[in-house]
N, C-alpha and C positions, 0 to 999 in steps of 0.2 A: 427419968424418962421425959418428964415435962420440960425440963431444962434443955434437953437435946432438941425437942420440937421447937422451942423458942429460938434457940441458936440457929437452927436450920431456917426458920422463917425469917430471922434477921439477916442471915447471909443471902437468902434469895431476894429479899427486899433491897439490900445493898447492891446486889448484882443488877437488879432492874434499874435502880437509880443511876448506876454507873453507865449502863447501856443507853439510857435515855439521854444522859449528859453527852455521851460520845456522839449520838445521833444528832443532837442539837448543834454540837460543835461542827460536825460535818456539814450540816445545812448552812451554818453561818459561813464556813469557809467557801462553800460553793457560791453563795450569794456574793461574798466579797470578790471572788474571782470574776463573776459575771459583771459586777459593777466596775472592776478594774478594766476589763476588756471594753466595756461600753465607754468608759472615760478615755481610753487610748484611741478608740475609733473616733470619738468626738474631737480629740486633740488633732488627730491626723486630718480630719475633714477641715478643721479650722486652719491648719497649716496650708492645705491645698487651696482653700479659698483665698487666703492671703497671698499665696504665690500667684494665683490667677489675676489678682487685683494689681499686682506690681508691674 
């Protein structure tokens, strides 16, 4: 009986760890997408600025 409780606790703990890892990964991907969009906007602004100078 005690072994079953330990296995259940271990399984729940593993599930929480996996969920936390997935959430962290999602946050990292969103941050990367935001940074990519920001870099693309900055590159576009730089190209426009150069085009106006020519």
